[in-house]
All heavy atoms as an XYZ file, in Angstrom:
602
protein
N       9.384     -0.753    -11.621
C       9.744     -0.127    -12.867
C       8.546     -0.229    -13.796
O       7.933     -1.291    -13.921
C      10.952     -0.820    -13.453
C      11.378     -0.258    -14.740
S      12.912     -1.080    -15.232
C      13.671      0.225    -16.082
N       8.213      0.870    -14.439
C       7.087      0.896    -15.367
C       7.583      1.128    -16.788
O       8.570      1.829    -17.003
C       6.122      2.032    -15.004
C       5.407      1.932    -13.662
C       4.591      3.198    -13.409
C       4.514      0.719    -13.621
N       6.877      0.566    -17.736
C       7.153      0.849    -19.142
C       6.758      2.293    -19.419
O       5.929      2.865    -18.699
C       6.347     -0.093    -20.031
N       7.339      2.916    -20.437
C       6.936      4.284    -20.772
C       5.415      4.366    -20.932
O       4.800      3.513    -21.571
C       7.651      4.554    -22.097
C       8.856      3.648    -22.054
C       8.381      2.417    -21.336
N       4.827      5.356    -20.286
C       3.374      5.520    -20.334
C       2.627      4.612    -19.362
O       1.406      4.624    -19.317
N       3.369      3.825    -18.577
C       2.741      2.898    -17.634
C       2.123      3.595    -16.439
O       2.429      4.745    -16.139
N       1.249      2.884    -15.751
C       0.570      3.390    -14.565
C       0.684      2.363    -13.453
O       0.737      1.166    -13.704
C      -0.910      3.622    -14.846
C      -1.174      4.631    -15.932
C      -2.652      4.728    -16.228
C      -2.870      5.653    -17.408
N      -4.262      5.717    -17.807
N       0.710      2.837    -12.221
C       0.684      1.953    -11.050
C      -0.740      1.974    -10.509
O      -1.334      3.025    -10.348
C       1.655      2.442     -9.993
N      -1.277      0.806    -10.242
C      -2.621      0.683     -9.676
C      -2.473      0.072     -8.298
O      -1.734     -0.897     -8.119
C      -3.518     -0.191    -10.567
C      -3.663      0.471    -11.929
C      -4.866     -0.428     -9.910
C      -4.374     -0.356    -12.963
N      -3.144      0.652     -7.311
C      -3.050      0.110     -5.970
C      -4.434     -0.059     -5.354
O      -5.331      0.744     -5.559
C      -2.149      0.957     -5.068
C      -2.417      2.432     -5.112
C      -3.304      3.020     -4.230
C      -1.769      3.240     -6.030
C      -3.552      4.378     -4.267
C      -2.013      4.608     -6.081
C      -2.906      5.172     -5.186
N      -4.584     -1.149     -4.651
C      -5.797     -1.484     -3.900
C      -5.296     -2.018     -2.568
O      -4.522     -2.972     -2.535
C      -6.638     -2.567     -4.609
C      -7.004     -2.116     -6.013
C      -7.874     -2.900     -3.782
C      -7.593     -3.213     -6.883
N      -5.696     -1.380     -1.473
C      -5.124     -1.798     -0.201
C      -6.028     -1.431      0.961
O      -6.980     -0.662      0.813
C      -3.759     -1.144     -0.010
C      -2.833     -1.944      0.900
O      -3.272     -2.980      1.452
O      -1.680     -1.547      1.045
N      -5.701     -2.005      2.125
C      -6.381     -1.655      3.363
C      -5.921     -0.277      3.798
O      -4.822      0.144      3.466
C      -5.963     -2.601      4.506
C      -5.954     -4.057      4.128
O      -6.907     -4.487      3.475
O      -4.995     -4.749      4.498
N      -6.730      0.369      4.587
C      -6.312      1.596      5.231
C      -5.556      1.277      6.507
O      -5.391      0.107      6.890
N      -5.066      2.298      7.216
C      -4.278      2.067      8.419
C      -5.044      1.371      9.546
O      -4.443      0.740     10.408
C      -3.827      3.459      8.843
C      -4.472      4.424      7.940
C      -5.150      3.686      6.843
N      -6.367      1.427      9.543
C      -7.149      0.763     10.589
C      -6.961     -0.753     10.558
O      -7.153     -1.433     11.573
C      -8.625      1.106     10.444
N      -6.561     -1.310      9.416
C      -6.353     -2.753      9.298
C      -5.211     -3.248     10.184
O      -5.147     -4.435     10.504
C      -6.076     -3.131      7.849
N      -4.339     -2.356     10.618
C      -3.219     -2.752     11.471
C      -3.707     -3.369     12.780
O      -3.031     -4.224     13.353
C      -2.316     -1.555     11.753
N      -4.895     -2.968     13.234
C      -5.427     -3.491     14.501
C      -5.697     -4.993     14.438
O      -5.670     -5.667     15.464
C      -6.692     -2.738     14.875
N      -5.947     -5.526     13.242
C      -6.258     -6.954     13.121
C      -5.077     -7.784     12.622
O      -5.223     -8.959     12.322
C      -7.455     -7.149     12.190
O      -7.132     -6.710     10.889
N      -3.904     -7.181     12.536
C      -2.705     -7.873     12.053
C      -1.761     -8.187     13.210
O      -1.727     -7.465     14.217
C      -1.943     -6.999     11.055
C      -2.665     -6.779      9.753
C      -2.571     -7.946      8.797
O      -2.029     -9.011      9.157
O      -3.040     -7.787      7.678
N      -0.979     -9.236     13.066
C       0.076     -9.536     14.015
C       1.357     -8.884     13.503
O       2.039     -9.420     12.623
C       0.283    -11.044     14.169
C       1.306    -11.380     15.217
C       1.475    -12.876     15.441
O       0.601    -13.655     15.018
O       2.494    -13.248     16.032
N       1.623     -7.690     13.999
C       2.781     -6.919     13.545
C       4.031     -7.489     14.204
O       4.060     -7.744     15.408
C       2.597     -5.428     13.871
C       1.373     -4.905     13.102
C       3.858     -4.638     13.525
C       0.967     -3.505     13.437
N       5.051     -7.723     13.389
C       6.299     -8.307     13.885
C       7.250     -7.196     14.316
O       7.642     -6.364     13.499
C       6.940     -9.174     12.802
C       6.082    -10.347     12.322
C       6.745    -11.032     11.140
C       5.841    -11.332     13.449
N       7.609     -7.176     15.594
C       8.522     -6.131     16.070
C       9.956     -6.402     15.639
O      10.322     -7.527     15.294
C       8.385     -6.213     17.595
C       8.022     -7.641     17.853
C       7.201     -8.082     16.661
N      10.749     -5.367     15.653
C      12.198     -5.463     15.410
C      12.549     -6.037     14.048
O      13.524     -6.748     13.890
C      12.876     -6.271     16.517
C      12.684     -5.660     17.900
C      13.378     -6.479     18.950
C      13.107     -5.888     20.324
N      13.685     -6.663     21.405
N      11.735     -5.757     13.049
C      12.048     -6.180     11.685
C      12.727     -5.016     10.961
O      12.427     -3.857     11.245
C      10.764     -6.566     10.936
C      10.109     -7.820     11.451
C      10.863     -9.074     11.063
O      11.409     -9.141      9.958
O      10.908     -9.997     11.886
N      13.618     -5.285     10.005
C      14.268     -4.187      9.275
C      13.301     -3.436      8.354
O      13.565     -2.304      7.986
C      15.374     -4.888      8.478
C      14.957     -6.315      8.405
C      14.125     -6.589      9.624
N      12.206     -4.080      7.992
C      11.150     -3.445      7.193
C       9.822     -3.728      7.895
O       9.711     -4.690      8.642
C      11.111     -3.979      5.737
C      12.387     -3.637      4.995
C      10.859     -5.468      5.714
N       8.780     -2.903      7.659
C       7.484     -3.179      8.292
C       6.979     -4.561      7.864
O       6.904     -4.861      6.677
C       6.569     -2.088      7.761
C       7.467     -1.045      7.195
C       8.737     -1.743      6.800
N       6.661     -5.417      8.834
C       6.255     -6.781      8.504
C       5.140     -7.253      9.424
O       5.015     -6.803     10.558
C       7.445     -7.731      8.600
N       4.323     -8.167      8.892
C       3.266     -8.805      9.669
C       3.330    -10.308      9.424
O       3.936    -10.768      8.463
C       1.851     -8.269      9.310
C       1.744     -6.777      9.580
C       1.483     -8.574      7.883
N       2.689    -11.055     10.321
C       2.588    -12.496     10.156
C       1.181    -12.806      9.659
O       0.198    -12.493     10.323
C       2.844    -13.207     11.493
C       2.936    -14.718     11.439
C       4.122    -15.162     10.587
C       3.059    -15.280     12.845
N       1.076    -13.377      8.460
C      -0.217    -13.710      7.868
C      -0.449    -15.208      7.954
O       0.437    -16.003      7.651
C      -0.274    -13.308      6.397
C      -0.410    -11.833      6.143
C      -1.875    -11.418      6.148
N      -2.011     -9.996      6.122
C      -2.211     -9.258      5.027
N      -2.280     -9.839      3.850
N      -2.337     -7.960      5.114
N      -1.656    -15.583      8.341
C      -2.054    -16.991      8.383
C      -3.038    -17.257      7.257
O      -3.984    -16.491      7.061
C      -2.719    -17.307      9.722
O      -1.815    -17.107     10.770
N      -2.820    -18.344      6.536
C      -3.724    -18.743      5.461
C      -4.740    -19.747      5.986
O      -4.608    -20.273      7.095
C      -2.928    -19.334      4.309
C      -1.875    -18.417      3.679
C      -1.221    -19.117      2.490
C      -2.477    -17.091      3.267
N      -5.760    -20.023      5.197
C      -6.819    -20.954      5.602
C      -6.289    -22.352      5.918
O      -6.876    -23.066      6.719
C      -7.896    -21.049      4.520
C      -8.714    -19.771      4.407
O      -8.720    -18.965      5.380
O      -9.349    -19.567      3.362
N      -5.172    -22.735      5.292
C      -4.614    -24.073      5.550
C      -3.748    -24.117      6.817
O      -3.166    -25.141      7.149
C      -3.812    -24.574      4.348
C      -2.538    -23.772      4.093
O      -2.216    -22.834      4.867
O      -1.849    -24.088      3.110
N      -3.662    -22.990      7.532
C      -2.899    -22.925      8.769
C      -1.453    -22.496      8.594
O      -0.768    -22.219      9.574
N      -0.970    -22.425      7.365
C       0.411    -21.991      7.146
C       0.524    -20.495      7.455
O      -0.444    -19.745      7.325
C       0.861    -22.292      5.715
O       0.047    -21.620      4.782
N       1.707    -20.092      7.882
C       1.946    -18.698      8.221
C       3.129    -18.170      7.437
O       4.104    -18.889      7.197
C       2.222    -18.540      9.724
C       1.028    -18.870     10.584
C       1.325    -18.642     12.052
O       2.413    -18.972     12.532
N       0.368    -18.077     12.753
N       3.047    -16.883      7.069
C       4.098    -16.253      6.279
C       4.365    -14.858      6.803
O       3.454    -14.124      7.167
C       3.675    -16.165      4.798
C       3.476    -17.523      4.195
C       2.230    -18.144      4.224
C       4.538    -18.195      3.608
C       2.046    -19.406      3.683
C       4.361    -19.457      3.067
C       3.118    -20.057      3.108
O       2.941    -21.298      2.579
N       5.637    -14.501      6.825
C       6.051    -13.144      7.149
C       5.974    -12.354      5.847
O       6.584    -12.750      4.857
C       7.482    -13.156      7.679
C       8.032    -11.787      7.971
C       9.548    -11.922      8.253
N      10.193    -10.657      8.154
C      10.636    -10.095      7.030
N      10.508    -10.708      5.879
N      11.215     -8.922      7.052
N       5.215    -11.271      5.851
C       5.102    -10.448      4.650
C       5.455     -9.003      4.981
O       5.284     -8.554      6.113
C       3.687    -10.505      4.028
C       2.649     -9.890      4.952
C       3.320    -11.931      3.648
C       1.350     -9.560      4.277
N       5.967     -8.292      4.001
C       6.206     -6.865      4.151
C       4.863     -6.166      3.994
O       4.108     -6.447      3.064
C       7.202     -6.356      3.084
C       7.324     -4.846      3.129
C       8.552     -7.022      3.283
N       4.536     -5.280      4.936
C       3.245     -4.591      4.886
C       3.394     -3.190      5.448
O       3.794     -3.008      6.588
C       2.200     -5.369      5.698
C       0.857     -4.703      5.779
C       0.206     -4.630      4.433
C      -1.176     -3.994      4.549
N      -1.595     -3.374      3.326
N       3.084     -2.205      4.632
C       3.059     -0.812      5.056
C       1.599     -0.385      5.059
O       0.921     -0.513      4.048
C       3.886      0.085      4.110
C       3.790      1.539      4.532
C       5.332     -0.381      4.061
N       1.119      0.075      6.192
C      -0.277      0.505      6.307
C      -0.374      1.979      5.915
O      -0.284      2.874      6.748
C      -0.791      0.269      7.732
C      -0.848     -1.181      8.082
C       0.192     -1.793      8.761
C      -1.936     -1.951      7.699
C       0.143     -3.149      9.078
C      -1.992     -3.308      7.998
C      -0.948     -3.895      8.693
N      -0.539      2.205      4.619
C      -0.586      3.566      4.093
C      -1.912      4.237      4.393
O      -2.972      3.602      4.318
C      -0.409      3.566      2.564
C       0.967      3.247      2.114
N       2.021      4.118      2.235
C       1.472      2.132      1.533
C       3.110      3.568      1.746
N       2.812      2.360      1.312
N      -1.860      5.509      4.672
C      -3.040      6.362      4.671
C      -3.175      6.864      3.235
O      -2.196      7.344      2.647
C      -2.833      7.531      5.642
C      -3.914      8.569      5.510
O      -5.024      8.331      6.021
O      -3.658      9.606      4.860
N      -4.362      6.748      2.645
C      -4.550      7.094      1.228
C      -4.148      8.536      0.934
O      -3.489      8.813     -0.071
C      -5.996      6.853      0.816
N      -4.530      9.459      1.796
C      -4.194     10.875      1.575
C      -2.704     11.130      1.637
O      -2.146     11.870      0.812
N      -2.041     10.518      2.609
C      -0.597     10.698      2.754
C       0.143     10.070      1.578
O       1.085     10.668      1.037
C      -0.101     10.079      4.077
O      -0.816     10.689      5.153
C       1.384     10.281      4.260
N      -0.282      8.885      1.157
C       0.347      8.240      0.010
C       0.211      9.103     -1.234
O       1.181      9.323     -1.966
C      -0.266      6.857     -0.233
C       0.258      6.081     -1.437
C       1.756      5.831     -1.337
C      -0.497      4.768     -1.589
N      -0.985      9.630     -1.478
C      -1.201     10.494     -2.645
C      -0.330     11.747     -2.564
O       0.293     12.149     -3.550
C      -2.673     10.865     -2.757
N      -0.255     12.361     -1.387
C       0.581     13.561     -1.218
C       2.053     13.257     -1.465
O       2.755     14.038     -2.115
C       0.415     14.134      0.193
O      -0.886     14.618      0.384
N       2.515     12.122     -0.937
C       3.919     11.737     -1.136
C       4.224     11.515     -2.619
O       5.274     11.934     -3.107
C       4.246     10.469     -0.347
C       4.266     10.687      1.166
O       4.246     11.858      1.613
O       4.289      9.668      1.894
N       3.326     10.856     -3.324
C       3.542     10.623     -4.756
C       3.498     11.928     -5.546
O       4.308     12.148     -6.448
C       2.506      9.635     -5.297
C       2.703      8.189     -4.852
C       1.483      7.340     -5.220
C       3.968      7.608     -5.454
N       2.553     12.806     -5.206
C       2.475     14.105     -5.894
C       3.741     14.925     -5.672
O       4.197     15.629     -6.581
C       1.238     14.871     -5.439
C      -0.036     14.301     -6.009
C      -1.263     15.166     -5.670
N      -2.457     14.520     -6.179
C      -3.388     13.954     -5.405
N      -3.296     14.004     -4.082
N      -4.429     13.378     -5.954
N       4.314     14.843     -4.479
C       5.558     15.563     -4.187
C       6.701     15.076     -5.070
O       7.659     15.807     -5.317
C       5.924     15.407     -2.707
N       6.600     13.840     -5.567
C       7.602     13.283     -6.483
C       7.262     13.546     -7.944
O       7.935     13.045     -8.842
C       7.732     11.773     -6.248
C       8.263     11.367     -4.867
C       8.131      9.861     -4.675
C       9.712     11.808     -4.709
N       6.176     14.287     -8.189
C       5.793     14.634     -9.550
C       4.780     13.699    -10.197
O       4.452     13.843    -11.363
N       4.285     12.718     -9.454
C       3.304     11.789     -9.992
C       1.921     12.427     -9.991
O       1.612     13.271     -9.154
C       3.248     10.526     -9.140
C       4.438      9.628     -9.258
C       5.742      9.954     -9.017
C       4.430      8.253     -9.616
N       6.548      8.857     -9.205
C       5.762      7.802     -9.570
C       3.428      7.360     -9.960
C       6.117      6.501     -9.869
C       3.786      6.054    -10.254
C       5.117      5.636    -10.219
N       1.072     11.994    -10.926
C      -0.342     12.356    -10.860
C      -1.071     11.169    -10.230
O      -0.742     10.016    -10.500
C      -0.904     12.674    -12.249
O      -0.858     11.539    -13.071
N      -2.026     11.472     -9.357
C      -2.686     10.421     -8.578
C      -4.189     10.652     -8.582
O      -4.660     11.774     -8.389
C      -2.183     10.422     -7.116
C      -2.851      9.321     -6.313
C      -0.670     10.283     -7.061
N      -4.928      9.579     -8.813
C      -6.388      9.588     -8.660
C      -6.737      8.410     -7.766
O      -6.230      7.303     -7.966
C      -7.089      9.423    -10.009
C      -6.826     10.547    -10.979
C      -7.575     10.354    -12.302
N      -7.556      9.013    -12.869
C      -6.598      8.520    -13.648
N      -5.545      9.249    -13.936
N      -6.700      7.304    -14.146
N      -7.588      8.635     -6.796
C      -7.958      7.540     -5.917
C      -9.143      7.887     -5.053
O      -9.606      9.024     -5.031
N      -9.608      6.884     -4.330
C     -10.713      7.112     -3.407
C     -10.726      6.021     -2.348
O     -10.228      4.916     -2.553
C     -12.039      7.156     -4.144
C     -12.410      5.847     -4.784
C     -13.732      5.935     -5.474
N     -13.955      4.674     -6.161
C     -14.999      4.407     -6.869
N     -15.929      5.308     -7.018
N     -15.136      3.249     -7.454
N     -11.320      6.383     -1.219
C     -11.500      5.426     -0.135
C     -12.800      4.687     -0.340
O     -13.778      5.263     -0.836
C     -11.524      6.146      1.210
O     -10.275      6.733      1.466
N     -12.807      3.414      0.042
C     -14.002      2.586     -0.102
C     -14.117      1.683      1.117
O     -13.398      0.692      1.217
C     -13.916      1.738     -1.375
C     -13.809      2.527     -2.647
S     -13.511      1.486     -4.096
C     -14.960      0.462     -4.085
N     -14.976      2.038      2.068
C     -15.205      1.190      3.230
C     -13.958      0.882      4.036
O     -13.759     -0.252      4.443
N     -13.109      1.849      4.267
C     -11.880      1.627      5.018
C     -10.702      1.195      4.171
O      -9.576      1.171      4.633
N     -10.929      0.838      2.923
C      -9.876      0.479      1.976
C      -9.701      1.623      0.990
O     -10.482      2.561      0.981
C     -10.235     -0.799      1.223
C     -10.426     -1.968      2.161
O      -9.738     -2.108      3.150
N     -11.394     -2.808      1.857
N      -8.696      1.530      0.148
C      -8.560      2.538     -0.897
C      -8.098      1.902     -2.193
O      -7.505      0.837     -2.215
C      -7.660      3.705     -0.469
C      -6.234      3.349     -0.139
C      -5.259      3.366     -1.119
C      -5.857      3.047      1.158
C      -3.945      3.070     -0.818
C      -4.542      2.746      1.477
C      -3.578      2.759      0.479
N      -8.413      2.598     -3.267
C      -8.071      2.161     -4.612
C      -7.578      3.394     -5.361
O      -8.095      4.494     -5.148
C      -9.264      1.504     -5.328
C      -8.866      0.993     -6.710
C     -10.455      2.441     -5.409
C      -9.925      0.104     -7.365
N      -6.579      3.245     -6.198
C      -6.069      4.398     -6.913
C      -5.220      4.023     -8.101
O      -4.841      2.868     -8.301
N      -4.937      5.051     -8.896
C      -4.081      4.936    -10.064
C      -3.065      6.070     -9.971
O      -3.431      7.212     -9.672
C      -4.889      5.070    -11.375
C      -3.965      5.056    -12.580
C      -5.945      3.987    -11.476
N      -1.817      5.766    -10.202
C      -0.765      6.782    -10.163
C       0.073      6.690    -11.426
O       0.369      5.595    -11.897
C       0.113      6.594     -8.928
N       0.408      7.857    -11.963
C       1.229      7.919    -13.162
C       2.482      8.736    -12.862
O       2.396      9.824    -12.311
C       0.466      8.581    -14.305
C      -0.772      7.816    -14.717
C      -1.560      8.529    -15.799
O      -0.995      8.700    -16.901
O      -2.700      8.909    -15.538
N       3.667      8.200    -13.232
C       4.892      8.939    -12.978
C       4.999     10.155    -13.899
O       4.285     10.242    -14.899
C       5.983      7.919    -13.292
C       5.364      6.995    -14.265
C       3.900      6.941    -13.921
N       5.887     11.080    -13.554
C       6.089     12.236    -14.430
C       6.583     11.791    -15.808
O       7.288     10.790    -15.918
C       7.132     13.079    -13.705
C       7.644     12.271    -12.583
C       6.754     11.084    -12.408
N       6.204     12.514    -16.819
C       6.657     12.208    -18.186
C       8.153     12.469    -18.289
O       8.689     13.370    -17.645
C       5.897     13.059    -19.196
N       8.805     11.677    -19.101
C      10.210     11.935    -19.371
C      11.053     11.042    -18.639
O      12.043     10.792    -18.335
């Protein structure tokens, strides 16, 4: 939920990052197992978005989107429709 006039900012890996993740099968939502430097492991929700597809999906919902790819990752800003 955003405040009126708010923007969503996203910084994420591209879909190629899935190759280096331990994807958990049979989960109700897309999930991976992440290991931290201290050896602890956590199940996290992770969707490997393609930047172009994400932007198209948001635009189809009326959002304005600006973004770019950077070395296999992407960064962007999205604003919901006014009103």
